[in-house]
All heavy atoms as a GROMACS GRO file, in nm:
protein
  567
    1MET      N    1   0.083  -0.120   0.000
    1MET     CA    2   0.000   0.000   0.000
    1MET      C    3   0.087   0.126   0.000
    1MET      O    4   0.053   0.223  -0.066
    1MET     CB    5  -0.094  -0.002   0.121
    1MET     CG    6  -0.180   0.121   0.132
    1MET     SD    7  -0.284   0.162  -0.010
    1MET     CE    8  -0.389   0.022  -0.015
    2ILE      N    9   0.197   0.125   0.072
    2ILE     CA   10   0.285   0.241   0.076
    2ILE      C   11   0.334   0.278  -0.063
    2ILE      O   12   0.330   0.395  -0.104
    2ILE     CB   13   0.402   0.217   0.174
    2ILE    CG1   14   0.349   0.224   0.318
    2ILE    CG2   15   0.514   0.319   0.152
    2ILE    CD1   16   0.450   0.193   0.426
    3ASP      N   17   0.377   0.178  -0.139
    3ASP     CA   18   0.423   0.204  -0.276
    3ASP      C   19   0.310   0.254  -0.364
    3ASP      O   20   0.331   0.340  -0.450
    3ASP     CB   21   0.488   0.080  -0.336
    3ASP     CG   22   0.622   0.047  -0.272
    3ASP    OD1   23   0.687   0.139  -0.219
    3ASP    OD2   24   0.660  -0.071  -0.275
    4ASP      N   25   0.189   0.200  -0.347
    4ASP     CA   26   0.074   0.244  -0.425
    4ASP      C   27   0.043   0.392  -0.398
    4ASP      O   28   0.018   0.468  -0.492
    4ASP     CB   29  -0.050   0.161  -0.393
    4ASP     CG   30  -0.044   0.020  -0.446
    4ASP    OD1   31   0.041  -0.007  -0.534
    4ASP    OD2   32  -0.123  -0.064  -0.400
    5LEU      N   33   0.043   0.430  -0.272
    5LEU     CA   34   0.014   0.569  -0.238
    5LEU      C   35   0.121   0.662  -0.295
    5LEU      O   36   0.089   0.766  -0.353
    5LEU     CB   37   0.006   0.586  -0.086
    5LEU     CG   38  -0.112   0.517  -0.017
    5LEU    CD1   39  -0.099   0.528   0.133
    5LEU    CD2   40  -0.243   0.577  -0.065
    6ARG      N   41   0.247   0.623  -0.280
    6ARG     CA   42   0.357   0.704  -0.333
    6ARG      C   43   0.340   0.723  -0.484
    6ARG      O   44   0.349   0.834  -0.535
    6ARG     CB   45   0.492   0.639  -0.303
    6ARG     CG   46   0.610   0.721  -0.353
    6ARG     CD   47   0.745   0.655  -0.328
    6ARG     NE   48   0.766   0.627  -0.186
    6ARG     CZ   49   0.767   0.504  -0.134
    6ARG    NH1   50   0.750   0.398  -0.209
    6ARG    NH2   51   0.788   0.488  -0.004
    7GLN      N   52   0.312   0.616  -0.554
    7GLN     CA   53   0.297   0.621  -0.700
    7GLN      C   54   0.179   0.709  -0.741
    7GLN      O   55   0.190   0.788  -0.836
    7GLN     CB   56   0.279   0.480  -0.756
    7GLN     CG   57   0.287   0.474  -0.906
    7GLN     CD   58   0.426   0.508  -0.958
    7GLN    OE1   59   0.525   0.466  -0.900
    7GLN    NE2   60   0.432   0.584  -1.063
    8CYS      N   61   0.068   0.698  -0.672
    8CYS     CA   62  -0.050   0.780  -0.704
    8CYS      C   63  -0.018   0.929  -0.693
    8CYS      O   64  -0.055   1.009  -0.780
    8CYS     CB   65  -0.166   0.746  -0.612
    8CYS     SG   66  -0.246   0.589  -0.649
    9VAL      N   67   0.049   0.967  -0.585
    9VAL     CA   68   0.080   1.108  -0.564
    9VAL      C   69   0.185   1.155  -0.665
    9VAL      O   70   0.172   1.264  -0.722
    9VAL     CB   71   0.127   1.134  -0.419
    9VAL    CG1   72   0.168   1.279  -0.401
    9VAL    CG2   73   0.016   1.098  -0.321
   10GLU      N   74   0.286   1.074  -0.690
   10GLU     CA   75   0.389   1.112  -0.788
   10GLU      C   76   0.329   1.130  -0.927
   10GLU      O   77   0.369   1.220  -1.001
   10GLU     CB   78   0.500   1.008  -0.792
   10GLU     CG   79   0.590   1.011  -0.669
   10GLU     CD   80   0.693   0.901  -0.665
   10GLU    OE1   81   0.684   0.804  -0.746
   10GLU    OE2   82   0.783   0.908  -0.580
   11ASN      N   83   0.232   1.047  -0.962
   11ASN     CA   84   0.167   1.058  -1.093
   11ASN      C   85   0.078   1.181  -1.103
   11ASN      O   86   0.060   1.237  -1.211
   11ASN     CB   87   0.085   0.933  -1.124
   11ASN     CG   88   0.171   0.812  -1.152
   11ASN    OD1   89   0.290   0.822  -1.180
   11ASN    ND2   90   0.112   0.695  -1.143
   12ALA      N   91   0.018   1.222  -0.992
   12ALA     CA   92  -0.080   1.330  -0.993
   12ALA      C   93  -0.018   1.469  -0.974
   12ALA      O   94  -0.074   1.567  -1.023
   12ALA     CB   95  -0.184   1.306  -0.884
   13ILE      N   96   0.094   1.477  -0.904
   13ILE     CA   97   0.154   1.607  -0.872
   13ILE      C   98   0.292   1.615  -0.935
   13ILE      O   99   0.382   1.539  -0.899
   13ILE     CB  100   0.160   1.628  -0.719
   13ILE    CG1  101   0.017   1.622  -0.661
   13ILE    CG2  102   0.227   1.761  -0.686
   13ILE    CD1  103   0.010   1.627  -0.510
   14ALA      N  104   0.306   1.709  -1.027
   14ALA     CA  105   0.430   1.723  -1.104
   14ALA      C  106   0.552   1.741  -1.014
   14ALA      O  107   0.552   1.825  -0.924
   14ALA     CB  108   0.419   1.841  -1.198
   15GLY      N  109   0.654   1.659  -1.038
   15GLY     CA  110   0.780   1.672  -0.968
   15GLY      C  111   0.776   1.643  -0.819
   15GLY      O  112   0.867   1.682  -0.746
   16ALA      N  113   0.673   1.575  -0.774
   16ALA     CA  114   0.657   1.550  -0.630
   16ALA      C  115   0.761   1.450  -0.579
   16ALA      O  116   0.789   1.349  -0.642
   16ALA     CB  117   0.518   1.499  -0.600
   17ILE      N  118   0.816   1.482  -0.464
   17ILE     CA  119   0.899   1.389  -0.388
   17ILE      C  120   0.811   1.345  -0.272
   17ILE      O  121   0.768   1.427  -0.191
   17ILE     CB  122   1.027   1.457  -0.338
   17ILE    CG1  123   1.110   1.506  -0.456
   17ILE    CG2  124   1.107   1.361  -0.250
   17ILE    CD1  125   1.224   1.596  -0.419
   18VAL      N  126   0.783   1.216  -0.265
   18VAL     CA  127   0.682   1.165  -0.173
   18VAL      C  128   0.743   1.065  -0.076
   18VAL      O  129   0.811   0.971  -0.117
   18VAL     CB  130   0.567   1.097  -0.251
   18VAL    CG1  131   0.458   1.052  -0.156
   18VAL    CG2  132   0.512   1.190  -0.359
   19GLU      N  133   0.718   1.087   0.053
   19GLU     CA  134   0.757   0.991   0.157
   19GLU      C  135   0.628   0.944   0.223
   19GLU      O  136   0.544   1.025   0.262
   19GLU     CB  137   0.846   1.058   0.261
   19GLU     CG  138   0.978   1.107   0.206
   19GLU     CD  139   1.058   1.188   0.308
   19GLU    OE1  140   1.020   1.189   0.428
   19GLU    OE2  141   1.156   1.250   0.266
   20VAL      N  142   0.612   0.813   0.234
   20VAL     CA  143   0.492   0.755   0.294
   20VAL      C  144   0.534   0.662   0.406
   20VAL      O  145   0.625   0.581   0.390
   20VAL     CB  146   0.409   0.676   0.190
   20VAL    CG1  147   0.283   0.621   0.253
   20VAL    CG2  148   0.376   0.762   0.069
   21SER      N  149   0.466   0.673   0.519
   21SER     CA  150   0.487   0.579   0.628
   21SER      C  151   0.351   0.543   0.687
   21SER      O  152   0.252   0.610   0.661
   21SER     CB  153   0.578   0.640   0.736
   21SER     OG  154   0.518   0.756   0.791
   22GLY      N  155   0.349   0.436   0.761
   22GLY     CA  156   0.225   0.394   0.825
   22GLY      C  157   0.205   0.246   0.811
   22GLY      O  158   0.288   0.174   0.754
   23GLU      N  159   0.092   0.201   0.864
   23GLU     CA  160   0.058   0.059   0.857
   23GLU      C  161  -0.091   0.044   0.870
   23GLU      O  162  -0.161   0.137   0.910
   23GLU     CB  163   0.132  -0.020   0.965
   23GLU     CG  164   0.102   0.027   1.106
   23GLU     CD  165   0.187  -0.043   1.210
   23GLU    OE1  166   0.289  -0.103   1.174
   23GLU    OE2  167   0.149  -0.039   1.326
   24GLY      N  168  -0.138  -0.074   0.835
   24GLY     CA  169  -0.283  -0.097   0.838
   24GLY      C  170  -0.350  -0.004   0.739
   24GLY      O  171  -0.317  -0.005   0.621
   25ASN      N  172  -0.440   0.079   0.790
   25ASN     CA  173  -0.509   0.174   0.702
   25ASN      C  174  -0.485   0.319   0.744
   25ASN      O  175  -0.561   0.408   0.712
   25ASN     CB  176  -0.658   0.142   0.696
   25ASN     CG  177  -0.726   0.149   0.830
   25ASN    OD1  178  -0.663   0.181   0.932
   25ASN    ND2  179  -0.854   0.118   0.834
   26ARG      N  180  -0.375   0.342   0.818
   26ARG     CA  181  -0.340   0.476   0.865
   26ARG      C  182  -0.201   0.512   0.813
   26ARG      O  183  -0.106   0.437   0.835
   26ARG     CB  184  -0.340   0.482   1.018
   26ARG     CG  185  -0.477   0.450   1.076
   26ARG     CD  186  -0.472   0.442   1.229
   26ARG     NE  187  -0.600   0.400   1.280
   26ARG     CZ  188  -0.699   0.484   1.314
   26ARG    NH1  189  -0.682   0.613   1.300
   26ARG    NH2  190  -0.812   0.436   1.359
   27PHE      N  191  -0.193   0.629   0.748
   27PHE     CA  192  -0.070   0.665   0.681
   27PHE      C  193  -0.035   0.812   0.701
   27PHE      O  194  -0.121   0.894   0.728
   27PHE     CB  195  -0.081   0.638   0.530
   27PHE     CG  196  -0.101   0.492   0.500
   27PHE    CD1  197  -0.229   0.440   0.487
   27PHE    CD2  198   0.007   0.407   0.487
   27PHE    CE1  199  -0.249   0.306   0.462
   27PHE    CE2  200  -0.012   0.273   0.462
   27PHE     CZ  201  -0.139   0.222   0.449
   28GLU      N  202   0.094   0.841   0.688
   28GLU     CA  203   0.145   0.977   0.690
   28GLU      C  204   0.216   1.000   0.557
   28GLU      O  205   0.297   0.918   0.516
   28GLU     CB  206   0.241   0.998   0.806
   28GLU     CG  207   0.175   0.986   0.941
   28GLU     CD  208   0.273   1.009   1.056
   28GLU    OE1  209   0.384   1.061   1.032
   28GLU    OE2  210   0.237   0.974   1.169
   29LEU      N  211   0.185   1.111   0.491
   29LEU     CA  212   0.247   1.146   0.365
   29LEU      C  213   0.317   1.280   0.378
   29LEU      O  214   0.258   1.376   0.430
   29LEU     CB  215   0.144   1.156   0.252
   29LEU     CG  216   0.089   1.027   0.195
   29LEU    CD1  217  -0.012   0.964   0.288
   29LEU    CD2  218   0.028   1.052   0.061
   30ARG      N  219   0.441   1.284   0.333
   30ARG     CA  220   0.516   1.410   0.322
   30ARG      C  221   0.543   1.429   0.174
   30ARG      O  222   0.610   1.346   0.111
   30ARG     CB  223   0.647   1.403   0.400
   30ARG     CG  224   0.726   1.532   0.398
   30ARG     CD  225   0.854   1.516   0.481
   30ARG     NE  226   0.924   1.641   0.498
   30ARG     CZ  227   1.022   1.682   0.418
   30ARG    NH1  228   1.061   1.608   0.316
   30ARG    NH2  229   1.082   1.797   0.440
   31VAL      N  230   0.486   1.536   0.119
   31VAL     CA  231   0.495   1.561  -0.025
   31VAL      C  232   0.562   1.697  -0.046
   31VAL      O  233   0.516   1.798   0.008
   31VAL     CB  234   0.355   1.560  -0.090
   31VAL    CG1  235   0.366   1.577  -0.240
   31VAL    CG2  236   0.279   1.432  -0.055
   32VAL      N  237   0.668   1.696  -0.124
   32VAL     CA  238   0.740   1.819  -0.156
   32VAL      C  239   0.732   1.841  -0.307
   32VAL      O  240   0.768   1.752  -0.384
   32VAL     CB  241   0.888   1.811  -0.111
   32VAL    CG1  242   0.962   1.938  -0.147
   32VAL    CG2  243   0.898   1.783   0.039
   33SER      N  244   0.683   1.959  -0.348
   33SER     CA  245   0.670   1.987  -0.490
   33SER      C  246   0.663   2.138  -0.515
   33SER      O  247   0.602   2.211  -0.436
   33SER     CB  248   0.544   1.922  -0.547
   33SER     OG  249   0.527   1.958  -0.682
   34ASP      N  250   0.721   2.180  -0.627
   34ASP     CA  251   0.706   2.319  -0.671
   34ASP      C  252   0.562   2.351  -0.703
   34ASP      O  253   0.522   2.468  -0.704
   34ASP     CB  254   0.791   2.343  -0.796
   34ASP     CG  255   0.939   2.354  -0.765
   34ASP    OD1  256   0.975   2.408  -0.658
   34ASP    OD2  257   1.021   2.309  -0.848
   35ALA      N  258   0.482   2.249  -0.732
   35ALA     CA  259   0.340   2.269  -0.766
   35ALA      C  260   0.263   2.335  -0.651
   35ALA      O  261   0.157   2.393  -0.674
   35ALA     CB  262   0.275   2.137  -0.804
   36PHE      N  263   0.315   2.327  -0.530
   36PHE     CA  264   0.247   2.386  -0.414
   36PHE      C  265   0.277   2.534  -0.396
   36PHE      O  266   0.215   2.599  -0.312
   36PHE     CB  267   0.285   2.311  -0.286
   36PHE     CG  268   0.242   2.168  -0.283
   36PHE    CD1  269   0.326   2.070  -0.233
   36PHE    CD2  270   0.119   2.128  -0.331
   36PHE    CE1  271   0.288   1.937  -0.229
   36PHE    CE2  272   0.079   1.995  -0.328
   36PHE     CZ  273   0.164   1.900  -0.277
   37ASP      N  274   0.371   2.586  -0.473
   37ASP     CA  275   0.408   2.727  -0.460
   37ASP      C  276   0.286   2.815  -0.486
   37ASP      O  277   0.218   2.800  -0.588
   37ASP     CB  278   0.520   2.762  -0.558
   37ASP     CG  279   0.583   2.896  -0.528
   37ASP    OD1  280   0.593   2.932  -0.409
   37ASP    OD2  281   0.621   2.967  -0.624
   38GLY      N  282   0.256   2.903  -0.394
   38GLY     CA  283   0.144   2.995  -0.407
   38GLY      C  284   0.010   2.939  -0.361
   38GLY      O  285  -0.090   3.011  -0.361
   39LEU      N  286   0.008   2.810  -0.323
   39LEU     CA  287  -0.117   2.750  -0.274
   39LEU      C  288  -0.120   2.751  -0.122
   39LEU      O  289  -0.017   2.730  -0.057
   39LEU     CB  290  -0.130   2.606  -0.323
   39LEU     CG  291  -0.141   2.583  -0.473
   39LEU    CD1  292  -0.151   2.433  -0.500
   39LEU    CD2  293  -0.260   2.656  -0.531
   40GLY      N  294  -0.237   2.768  -0.067
   40GLY     CA  295  -0.254   2.759   0.078
   40GLY      C  296  -0.256   2.614   0.124
   40GLY      O  297  -0.260   2.521   0.042
   41ARG      N  298  -0.253   2.595   0.254
   41ARG     CA  299  -0.247   2.461   0.312
   41ARG      C  300  -0.364   2.373   0.267
   41ARG      O  301  -0.346   2.256   0.234
   41ARG     CB  302  -0.245   2.472   0.466
   41ARG     CG  303  -0.231   2.340   0.537
   41ARG     CD  304  -0.224   2.357   0.688
   41ARG     NE  305  -0.339   2.426   0.742
   41ARG     CZ  306  -0.452   2.367   0.778
   41ARG    NH1  307  -0.466   2.237   0.765
   41ARG    NH2  308  -0.553   2.437   0.827
   42VAL      N  309  -0.483   2.428   0.265
   42VAL     CA  310  -0.601   2.349   0.229
   42VAL      C  311  -0.594   2.303   0.083
   42VAL      O  312  -0.619   2.186   0.053
   42VAL     CB  313  -0.731   2.428   0.256
   42VAL    CG1  314  -0.851   2.354   0.200
   42VAL    CG2  315  -0.747   2.451   0.405
   43LYS      N  316  -0.558   2.391  -0.008
   43LYS     CA  317  -0.547   2.356  -0.150
   43LYS      C  318  -0.440   2.249  -0.172
   43LYS      O  319  -0.457   2.159  -0.253
   43LYS     CB  320  -0.515   2.478  -0.235
   43LYS     CG  321  -0.628   2.576  -0.243
   43LYS     CD  322  -0.738   2.523  -0.332
   43LYS     CE  323  -0.846   2.627  -0.352
   43LYS     NZ  324  -0.964   2.571  -0.415
   44ARG      N  325  -0.332   2.258  -0.099
   44ARG     CA  326  -0.225   2.158  -0.109
   44ARG      C  327  -0.277   2.021  -0.065
   44ARG      O  328  -0.257   1.921  -0.132
   44ARG     CB  329  -0.106   2.198  -0.022
   44ARG     CG  330  -0.035   2.323  -0.067
   44ARG     CD  331   0.074   2.360   0.030
   44ARG     NE  332   0.137   2.485  -0.007
   44ARG     CZ  333   0.250   2.529   0.045
   44ARG    NH1  334   0.314   2.457   0.136
   44ARG    NH2  335   0.301   2.644   0.008
   45GLN      N  336  -0.344   2.019   0.049
   45GLN     CA  337  -0.397   1.893   0.100
   45GLN      C  338  -0.504   1.837   0.007
   45GLN      O  339  -0.510   1.716  -0.014
   45GLN     CB  340  -0.452   1.911   0.242
   45GLN     CG  341  -0.341   1.932   0.343
   45GLN     CD  342  -0.390   1.937   0.485
   45GLN    OE1  343  -0.511   1.941   0.511
   45GLN    NE2  344  -0.299   1.937   0.580
   46GLN      N  345  -0.586   1.922  -0.050
   46GLN     CA  346  -0.688   1.877  -0.144
   46GLN      C  347  -0.625   1.809  -0.265
   46GLN      O  348  -0.678   1.709  -0.315
   46GLN     CB  349  -0.776   1.993  -0.189
   46GLN     CG  350  -0.872   2.040  -0.082
   46GLN     CD  351  -0.948   2.166  -0.121
   46GLN    OE1  352  -0.906   2.242  -0.208
   46GLN    NE2  353  -1.062   2.187  -0.056
   47ALA      N  354  -0.513   1.862  -0.312
   47ALA     CA  355  -0.443   1.802  -0.426
   47ALA      C  356  -0.394   1.661  -0.392
   47ALA      O  357  -0.405   1.569  -0.473
   47ALA     CB  358  -0.327   1.890  -0.469
   48VAL      N  359  -0.342   1.645  -0.271
   48VAL     CA  360  -0.293   1.513  -0.229
   48VAL      C  361  -0.410   1.417  -0.207
   48VAL      O  362  -0.406   1.302  -0.252
   48VAL     CB  363  -0.204   1.523  -0.104
   48VAL    CG1  364  -0.159   1.385  -0.058
   48VAL    CG2  365  -0.083   1.612  -0.131
   49TYR      N  366  -0.516   1.464  -0.142
   49TYR     CA  367  -0.635   1.380  -0.123
   49TYR      C  368  -0.691   1.334  -0.257
   49TYR      O  369  -0.730   1.218  -0.271
   49TYR     CB  370  -0.745   1.455  -0.046
   49TYR     CG  371  -0.730   1.453   0.103
   49TYR    CD1  372  -0.714   1.570   0.176
   49TYR    CD2  373  -0.734   1.333   0.174
   49TYR    CE1  374  -0.701   1.569   0.313
   49TYR    CE2  375  -0.720   1.330   0.312
   49TYR     CZ  376  -0.705   1.448   0.380
   49TYR     OH  377  -0.691   1.446   0.516
   50ALA      N  378  -0.696   1.424  -0.355
   50ALA     CA  379  -0.747   1.387  -0.487
   50ALA      C  380  -0.665   1.275  -0.549
   50ALA      O  381  -0.720   1.186  -0.613
   50ALA     CB  382  -0.748   1.510  -0.578
   51ALA      N  383  -0.534   1.278  -0.526
   51ALA     CA  384  -0.445   1.177  -0.582
   51ALA      C  385  -0.469   1.038  -0.522
   51ALA      O  386  -0.448   0.937  -0.589
   51ALA     CB  387  -0.300   1.218  -0.563
   52ILE      N  388  -0.512   1.035  -0.396
   52ILE     CA  389  -0.531   0.905  -0.328
   52ILE      C  390  -0.678   0.874  -0.302
   52ILE      O  391  -0.709   0.781  -0.228
   52ILE     CB  392  -0.449   0.899  -0.197
   52ILE    CG1  393  -0.494   1.006  -0.098
   52ILE    CG2  394  -0.300   0.911  -0.226
   52ILE    CD1  395  -0.433   0.992   0.041
   53ARG      N  396  -0.767   0.950  -0.363
   53ARG     CA  397  -0.912   0.936  -0.340
   53ARG      C  398  -0.960   0.791  -0.355
   53ARG      O  399  -1.039   0.742  -0.276
   53ARG     CB  400  -0.989   1.026  -0.436
   53ARG     CG  401  -1.141   1.013  -0.422
   53ARG     CD  402  -1.215   1.110  -0.510
   53ARG     NE  403  -1.197   1.244  -0.455
   53ARG     CZ  404  -1.148   1.348  -0.524
   53ARG    NH1  405  -1.114   1.333  -0.650
   53ARG    NH2  406  -1.135   1.466  -0.467
   54GLU      N  407  -0.912   0.723  -0.457
   54GLU     CA  408  -0.954   0.584  -0.483
   54GLU      C  409  -0.926   0.495  -0.361
   54GLU      O  410  -1.010   0.413  -0.323
   54GLU     CB  411  -0.878   0.531  -0.604
   54GLU     CG  412  -0.903   0.386  -0.636
   54GLU     CD  413  -0.818   0.338  -0.753
   54GLU    OE1  414  -0.801   0.415  -0.851
   54GLU    OE2  415  -0.768   0.225  -0.746
   55HIS      N  416  -0.811   0.514  -0.299
   55HIS     CA  417  -0.775   0.432  -0.183
   55HIS      C  418  -0.858   0.469  -0.059
   55HIS      O  419  -0.888   0.383   0.024
   55HIS     CB  420  -0.626   0.445  -0.152
   55HIS     CG  421  -0.539   0.390  -0.260
   55HIS    ND1  422  -0.532   0.255  -0.288
   55HIS    CD2  423  -0.457   0.450  -0.349
   55HIS    CE1  424  -0.448   0.236  -0.388
   55HIS    NE2  425  -0.402   0.353  -0.428
   56ILE      N  426  -0.895   0.596  -0.048
   56ILE     CA  427  -0.980   0.639   0.064
   56ILE      C  428  -1.121   0.582   0.046
   56ILE      O  429  -1.180   0.527   0.139
   56ILE     CB  430  -0.983   0.792   0.074
   56ILE    CG1  431  -0.843   0.845   0.113
   56ILE    CG2  432  -1.087   0.838   0.175
   56ILE    CD1  433  -0.829   0.996   0.103
   57GLN      N  434  -1.174   0.594  -0.075
   57GLN     CA  435  -1.310   0.546  -0.102
   57GLN      C  436  -1.322   0.395  -0.085
   57GLN      O  437  -1.427   0.345  -0.043
   57GLN     CB  438  -1.355   0.588  -0.242
   57GLN     CG  439  -1.379   0.737  -0.252
   57GLN     CD  440  -1.413   0.784  -0.392
   57GLN    OE1  441  -1.383   0.717  -0.490
   57GLN    NE2  442  -1.474   0.900  -0.402
   58SER      N  443  -1.216   0.322  -0.116
   58SER     CA  444  -1.221   0.176  -0.103
   58SER      C  445  -1.209   0.131   0.042
   58SER      O  446  -1.236   0.015   0.074
   58SER     CB  447  -1.109   0.112  -0.185
   58SER     OG  448  -0.983   0.132  -0.121
   59GLY      N  449  -1.164   0.222   0.130
   59GLY     CA  450  -1.144   0.188   0.270
   59GLY      C  451  -1.003   0.140   0.300
   59GLY      O  452  -0.970   0.115   0.416
   60ALA      N  453  -0.920   0.127   0.197
   60ALA     CA  454  -0.781   0.085   0.219
   60ALA      C  455  -0.705   0.188   0.302
   60ALA      O  456  -0.614   0.154   0.376
   60ALA     CB  457  -0.710   0.062   0.085
   61VAL      N  458  -0.745   0.315   0.288
   61VAL     CA  459  -0.688   0.422   0.369
   61VAL      C  460  -0.801   0.481   0.451
   61VAL      O  461  -0.900   0.530   0.396
   61VAL     CB  462  -0.623   0.531   0.281
   61VAL    CG1  463  -0.579   0.649   0.365
   61VAL    CG2  464  -0.506   0.474   0.203
   62HIS      N  465  -0.786   0.476   0.582
   62HIS     CA  466  -0.889   0.529   0.672
   62HIS      C  467  -0.848   0.665   0.726
   62HIS      O  468  -0.928   0.758   0.733
   62HIS     CB  469  -0.915   0.433   0.787
   62HIS     CG  470  -1.006   0.488   0.890
   62HIS    ND1  471  -1.141   0.506   0.869
   62HIS    CD2  472  -0.983   0.531   1.017
   62HIS    CE1  473  -1.196   0.557   0.978
   62HIS    NE2  474  -1.102   0.574   1.068
   63ALA      N  475  -0.724   0.676   0.764
   63ALA     CA  476  -0.673   0.801   0.822
   63ALA      C  477  -0.542   0.837   0.754
   63ALA      O  478  -0.458   0.751   0.731
   63ALA     CB  479  -0.652   0.785   0.972
   64VAL      N  480  -0.528   0.965   0.722
   64VAL     CA  481  -0.406   1.011   0.656
   64VAL      C  482  -0.367   1.148   0.711
   64VAL      O  483  -0.452   1.233   0.732
   64VAL     CB  484  -0.422   1.014   0.503
   64VAL    CG1  485  -0.529   1.111   0.460
   64VAL    CG2  486  -0.292   1.044   0.434
   65THR      N  487  -0.240   1.163   0.738
   65THR     CA  488  -0.184   1.290   0.779
   65THR      C  489  -0.097   1.338   0.664
   65THR      O  490  -0.012   1.263   0.616
   65THR     CB  491  -0.098   1.276   0.906
   65THR    OG1  492  -0.180   1.224   1.011
   65THR    CG2  493  -0.039   1.409   0.948
   66ILE      N  494  -0.119   1.461   0.620
   66ILE     CA  495  -0.049   1.512   0.503
   66ILE      C  496   0.033   1.635   0.540
   66ILE      O  497  -0.019   1.728   0.601
   66ILE     CB  498  -0.149   1.549   0.392
   66ILE    CG1  499  -0.224   1.426   0.344
   66ILE    CG2  500  -0.076   1.618   0.275
   66ILE    CD1  501  -0.340   1.456   0.250
   67ARG      N  502   0.160   1.631   0.501
   67ARG     CA  503   0.246   1.750   0.507
   67ARG      C  504   0.284   1.780   0.363
   67ARG      O  505   0.358   1.705   0.302
   67ARG     CB  506   0.371   1.724   0.591
   67ARG     CG  507   0.337   1.705   0.738
   67ARG     CD  508   0.458   1.709   0.827
   67ARG     NE  509   0.526   1.837   0.814
   67ARG     CZ  510   0.659   1.851   0.812
   67ARG    NH1  511   0.738   1.747   0.820
   67ARG    NH2  512   0.714   1.970   0.801
   68ALA      N  513   0.230   1.888   0.308
   68ALA     CA  514   0.254   1.926   0.169
   68ALA      C  515   0.335   2.055   0.170
   68ALA      O  516   0.289   2.159   0.218
   68ALA     CB  517   0.122   1.945   0.096
   69LEU      N  518   0.457   2.048   0.117
   69LEU     CA  519   0.553   2.157   0.127
   69LEU      C  520   0.613   2.193  -0.008
   69LEU      O  521   0.624   2.108  -0.095
   69LEU     CB  522   0.668   2.117   0.219
   69LEU     CG  523   0.631   2.061   0.356
   69LEU    CD1  524   0.751   1.994   0.419
   69LEU    CD2  525   0.579   2.172   0.446
   70THR      N  526   0.655   2.319  -0.021
   70THR     CA  527   0.737   2.357  -0.135
   70THR      C  528   0.880   2.315  -0.102
   70THR      O  529   0.914   2.293   0.016
   70THR     CB  530   0.733   2.509  -0.160
   70THR    OG1  531   0.793   2.575  -0.050
   70THR    CG2  532   0.591   2.558  -0.183
   71PRO      N  533   0.968   2.307  -0.202
   71PRO     CA  534   1.107   2.273  -0.172
   71PRO      C  535   1.172   2.369  -0.073
   71PRO      O  536   1.249   2.327   0.014
   71PRO     CB  537   1.176   2.280  -0.310
   71PRO     CG  538   1.067   2.244  -0.405
   71PRO     CD  539   0.943   2.309  -0.346
   72ALA      N  540   1.141   2.497  -0.082
   72ALA     CA  541   1.198   2.595   0.011
   72ALA      C  542   1.152   2.569   0.154
   72ALA      O  543   1.230   2.582   0.249
   72ALA     CB  544   1.160   2.737  -0.033
   73GLU      N  545   1.026   2.534   0.170
   73GLU     CA  546   0.974   2.505   0.303
   73GLU      C  547   1.031   2.377   0.360
   73GLU      O  548   1.041   2.361   0.481
   73GLU     CB  549   0.820   2.494   0.299
   73GLU     CG  550   0.753   2.625   0.267
   73GLU     CD  551   0.606   2.608   0.231
   73GLU    OE1  552   0.563   2.497   0.193
   73GLU    OE2  553   0.533   2.709   0.241
   74ALA      N  554   1.067   2.284   0.273
   74ALA     CA  555   1.119   2.154   0.318
   74ALA      C  556   1.262   2.162   0.368
   74ALA      O  557   1.309   2.072   0.438
   74ALA     CB  558   1.109   2.054   0.204
   75GLU      N  559   1.334   2.269   0.332
   75GLU     CA  560   1.475   2.281   0.373
   75GLU      C  561   1.489   2.302   0.522
   75GLU      O  562   1.411   2.359   0.587
   75GLU     CB  563   1.540   2.399   0.300
   75GLU     CG  564   1.559   2.373   0.154
   75GLU     CD  565   1.626   2.490   0.083
   75GLU    OE1  566   1.650   2.594   0.146
   75GLU    OE2  567   1.653   2.475  -0.036
   0.00000   0.00000   0.00000
């Protein structure tokens, strides 16, 4: 599941560097991308949620914590 989530986000968000951790149906995602530049926290999280929506709807992911950062913020 970790690899599936990583791949979904990388495919959906240009240039994303994605770190996923967790187990069962609870996960933490750290996503770094230039695509987040100029976006507020909510818009960033919505982009990540949209990328993994299929896994949330299926119940494979129940809880997710998202840290969505620009490269400058990640330093």
